[in-house]
N, C-alpha and C positions, 0 to 999 in steps of 0.2 A: 459518322457522328462526330468524330474528333475534328475532321476537316470543317464541319459546320460550326463547331465551337470556335475554331481559329478565326473564322470570318466574322464572328460576333463583335460588336463594339466593345471597347475596353471597359466601359462602365457596366455593360450588361454582364461581362465576364465576372467582374467583381461582385455584382449582385448574385449571380448564380453560385459563385464560390462561397458566398455567405449563407444563402438560403438552403442549398443542397445539404451541407453538413448538418444544419439545424433540423431539417426534415428527417434526415437519417437518424439523428440523435433522438428525436421525439419518437420515431417509429421503434427504435431499439428499446427506449424506455418503456413504451407501451407494451411491447412483447414481453420484456422482462417482468413488468408489473403483473401482466396476466399470468405468466408462468409462476411467479412467486405467490400470487393469490391462489392459484390452483394447488400448489404444493402445500400452502398453509391450510387450505380447506381440507385437503386429504389428511394432513396431519391431525387437524382438529377432529375430523370425523372419525379417524381411527382411534384417537385418544378417547373420544366420547363413547364409541362402541365398546372399546376394551374396558373402560371404567364401568359402564352400565352392565356389561356382561359379567364382570367380576362380582358386582353387587347381586346380580341374579343368581350366580352360583352360590354365594354365601347364603342367600335367602332360601334357595332350594335345600341346601344342606341343613339349615336350621329346621325347615319343615319336616325333613326326613327324620332328624333327631327327635323332634317332637312326636312324630308318629311311632317311632320305635319305643320311645319312653312309654307311650300309651299301651303298647302290647307286650312290653318287656316282661312284666310279671307273669303274664299268662304263658308266653312263649318259653320262658326259662324255668317255669315251675315244674318240678319233677312229680308233683302230686296231682296234676290235672291230666285227665285222659286226653290223648293226642287228638282224637276226633272232636272232642268237646272244645279243646284249646284252639284247634283250627277254626271251628265255627265262631268262637268268641273273637278271634283275631279278624276273621272275615267280616263279622258285624261291626267291629270297631273301625276298621279301615274304610268300609263303605260309608260309614256315617261321618267320616272326617273330611271336611272341605275347607278351603281357604281362598280368599279373594273371590273374584267373579267366575273364574274357570279353573280353580285349583282343586285337585282330587288325587287319590292314591289308587293304583291298580296293582293286581297280583297275578303272576304267571308261575307255573312250575317249570323246571328245567327242560321239559319236553316241549315247551311253548304253548301249553294249554292254559287258556285264560281262566283264572279262578275268581277274580273280582274285578268289576269295572263299573263304578257308580254311574257314569254318564252313558255308557252303552252296555246295558245288561244283556243285550242279545248276543254279545260276544262271549259270555261266560260259557265254559264247557267246550269251546271251539279251539282247535289246534291252529295257532297263528305263527308257528315256528318259522315258516317260509314267507311270512307276510313282508311286502316291500312297500315303502312309502312312494310318493310320486317321483322321487329322485332315484329310485331303484335300490335304496338302502334296505338291508335285511334288519329291520328295526328290532324285532323281538330277540333275535339272535345276539345283536350287539348289546342290548340291555342286559340279557342274561350273562353274557361274557363279562361285562363291566362289573356286575354284581358278584360274580365268582372271584374276580380279581380284587375284591375288597371294597367295591363301590366306585362309581365313576359317572362322568357326564357323557351324554349322547345328544348330538344335534340331529333333528329329523323334522319332517313335515307331518302335521296332524290337523284334523278338522277342529276348528275353533267354533264352539256353539254360538257364542255371541256375535261372531263375524259371519258365520254361515259359509266358511271356505277353509281350505287347508292353508296354514301359515307356519312359519318357522317356530320350532319349539325346542326348548332345552330341557332334557330329561336327566334325572338322577336316580340310580338304582342301587339297592343293597341286597344282600342274600340272607335268607333264613336257612342256613346250611343244613340244620337238623331235619327240616321238612323238604329241602330242595325246592324252596320257593324263592322267587324274586319279587321284591316290593319296589315299585317305582312311582315317581311323580314327575311333574314337569311344569314349566312356566312358558307361556307364549312370549316370544321376544320380537314380535312384529313391531312393537313400539320402538325398539332400537332402530329398526330399518326406517321407520317414519321420522325418528329424530335425526338420523344421518341424512336422510333426504331433505329435511328442513334446513339443515346446516348448508348443504350443497346449493339449495335454492337461494338462500340468503347470500351465499358467496357469489353465485352467478349474478344476482341483482347488483351486488357491490361492484363486481367487475364491469358490468355494463355501465354503471354510473361513473366508475373511474375512467373508462374509455371515453365516455361522453365529455367528462370534465377535461381529460387530456386533449381531446380534439378541440375543445373551445380554447384551451390555453395555447395549443399549437397554432391555431388560426390567428389568435391575438399576437403571438410571438412573431409569426411570419409577417403579419401586417406591420408590426412595430419595426422589425428588422428591415423590411422593404422601405419604410418611411425613413428610417435612420440612414440607410444606404443612399436614398435620394438626397437627403440633406448633406451627407458627406460629399456626394458627387458635385453638389453645387459649389462647395468651397475647396474641392480637390486641387484645382489648378493653383489657387492662391496659397494653400497650405504647402503644396509641393515646392512652389517658388520660394516661400519663406524658409522651408527646411533646407533647400539647397543653398540659400544665402547664408543661413546659420552654419551649415557644414563647411562651406568655403571659408567663412570667417574663422571658424575654429582651426581649420587647417593652416590658414595663413598665420594666425596667432601662434600656433604650435611651432611652425617653422621659424618665426621671428624669435620666439623664446629660445629655441635651440641655437640660433645664430648669436643671440646675446650671451648665452652661456659659453659658447666657444670663444667669443670675443673677450669675455672676462678671464677665461682660463689662459688665453694667450698673453693678455696684458699683465695679469697679476702673477703668472707663473713663469713662462719662458722669457718674457721681456725683462723681468727683474733679474733673472739668472744670467742672461746675456750681458746686461749692464754690469753686473758684478764681475763677470769674466773679463770684460773690457777694462774695468778699473784695475783688476789684478795684473793684467798684462801691461797696462800703462805703467803701473808701479814698477814692474819688473824691468821694463825698458829704461825707465829713469835710473834705476839702481845700476843696471849694467853700464850705463853711460858714465857713472861716477864710481865705478868699481876700483877700489884701492886695496882691499885686503880680503882674507878668506871668509871673514864673518859676513861680509856683504854677499859673497858668493852663496853661502848657505841660506842667507835670507832670500836671495833671488830664487834659489832652488825650491825653498819651501813655498814661496809665493806662487811659483809655476805649478807646484804640486796641488796647491789649493785651487788654482785655476782649473787644473785637470779634473779634480774632484767635482768642481762645479759643472764642468762640461759633461761629466758622466751623469750627474743629476739632471742636467738639461736634456740629455738624450733619453733618460728614463721618463722624464716628464712629457717629452714629445711622443714617446711610445704610448704612454698612458692616455694622452689626449686623443691620439690616433685610434686607440682601441675603443675609447668612449664614443668616438664618432661612428665608427663601424669596425668592430673586431674582425680580423681576418679569420680567426678560428670559427666564427659563426658561419662564414661562407664556405670554408674549406672542409671542416670536420663536423659541423652541426652544432645544435643547441647544447647538447650535454657537455661536449668538450669546452665550449665557450663559457658555460656556467661554472664548470669545475675550475677553469683558470680564474674567472672572476671571484669565485668563492675562496680559492686559495690565497689570492692577493688580499682579499678582505680579512681573512683570518690572520695572515702574517702582519698586516698593518694594524689590526685592532686587538689581536690575541683572543678574539671571540671564537668559540668552537662552532664549527659549521657542519651540518649533516645534509647531504643531498641524496634524495631517492627519486629515480626516474624510470618508469616502465615503458617509456617511448623510445628507447635506444635502438630498437630493432629496425625502425623505419624513420625517415625524415618527415617532420611535420611541414605543412605549407610554410613558405618563406615568411609571409607576413605574420604568421602566428609565432614562429621562432623569434623574429625580430621583436614583436610585442612582448613576449615573455622575457627576453633578455633585457629590454629596456625597463620593464616593470621591476625585475629583480635588481637591476642596477640602481634604479631610483629608490627602491625600498632599502637597499643596503646603505645608500647615501644618507637616508633619513635616520637609519639606526645609528650610524656612525656619528651623526650630528646631535641627535636628540635622545636616543635610548642609551644613555651613558652607563647604566648599570647592567646592560645585557651581558649574559654569560654564554647563552646558547642561541643559535639560529637554526631552524629546521625548514628545509625547502623540499616540497613533494610535488612531483608532476605525474599525472596519471591520465591515461587514455582509456575511456570506457563509454560504451553505448553511443558511439558516433559523436563524442564530444571529448575535449581535453581540458583538464582542470589543473590549476596551480594553487598551491597553498604555501605561504611563507609566514612563519611565526617567530617571534622572539620573546624572551622573558624579561625584557627591560621595562623601564617605566613607560607606560602608555600615555594616551592623551584622550581628550574628549573633543571629537570633531566639531560638535556644536559650538564649542567655545573659541574656535579659530576666528581670528580677526579678518572678517570678510572685506574690510575697507583697505587692507594691505594687499596689493596685487601680488606680492611675492609670497604671502602666507598661504600655505596649502597648494602652491602651484604644482608641486610634484604629484599630489593626489589627483588634481584635475587633469594633468597630462596623462596619468595612468588610465583614468576613466575615459578620456577621449580616445585613446588607442583601442580600448576594449569595445567602446561603442561603434567604432568604425568596422569592427569584425563581428558585430551583432552579438557580442558576448555580454556577460554581467560581471560586476566586481563588487564585493562587499568588504568593508573594513571593520573589524571588531577590535576595540581597544579599550583598555581601562588602566588606571594607575596601579592596579594590584596584579593583574594577570598578563600584562604585556599587550602586544599588538599582533593581529593575524590578518593577512590579506588573502582573500579567496577570489579566484578568477575562474570563470567557466566560459569556454568558447566552443560553439558548434563546429564540427568538421564538415 
């Protein structure tokens, strides 16, 4: 398959590289959307079920309290005969109903049914070992919950209005003195139907979402294909223009560097050498007319001045040589070259400099080291010329996640880049040179500056 891809035309490769990620992204979005919808549906259904179940429990407890209030005076009275009291409680509970299918039933602790308003045929029968359709020993659990002070029981039971067994929530309490269990229950099949309704609506929503996503995907693919076709039409022209622009930038950059070197040689070394020549000429003339000791001292002082100027000339030559291409950068690497550059800057300007670099364990690519050195060099030149109030300069170089970044900041007076004079070709040339270097390495550079907080240069270059 890879060999087939290599044989495809360049334009087709570009189109595939554009469309395939788009299709994959749409597929991933669709899958994630479905999963999120399902999770949301499950969460909503569970919340709905729990909330409705809690309300059912409160309702059941209230009905049981109402029933116990109705029989309390009879059950707790010490003056009513037990048999008579039990009969009265039996009659009261059988007559109490609520809702469409709500009633109360009574069993003794042995599981014998004492009262059942809806199924009187069960009265007198022992249902202690009765199991519902799920195999649960219903009467035993109801009795046990009652003995424990009252509690809820889930089970299946016949619903008269539905004509089938459905889920029911029961609540039972104990009449300990008589060893009776009183229970009641509410059918909760409406909860199941509500949850099913939520899931059905969610499924419909998912289907509609998928359909809409498919429509959008088709439209996006067609639009992308059309855009790719239009780009391919102008590809050759754009590539030629970009190459021309890049070449133009490179030539201009080289010319600017040559102009800078020319100015440095003319304004620096040339003037110093002329001064040395003048001093030596003066010494020669003095020696020719030497008459006394004073003239000798004058000649010696003149020669000493010439020697000092020559020393300065040597330092200037070394500085220009270092600016053109520092030997430390090639021999010892970026960190050593930057330390030398920063130390010279601090000695020359008395500005405190702090360098932090976590890339000292390995060498960076040569073009990146050169770019970083030139950017720092240009930035320090700008600080020395324009940020007169700067007291501190912080340089941080960090390698992380397959990219290397540089941040150089100072606390001097900043500037507003938008106010730079664009008509002056020398104004902002340093920033343009810095950006050109970064663009050639497919990196990014941002400059943040204000008159209050100073200037920060941030550079990021992929490795």
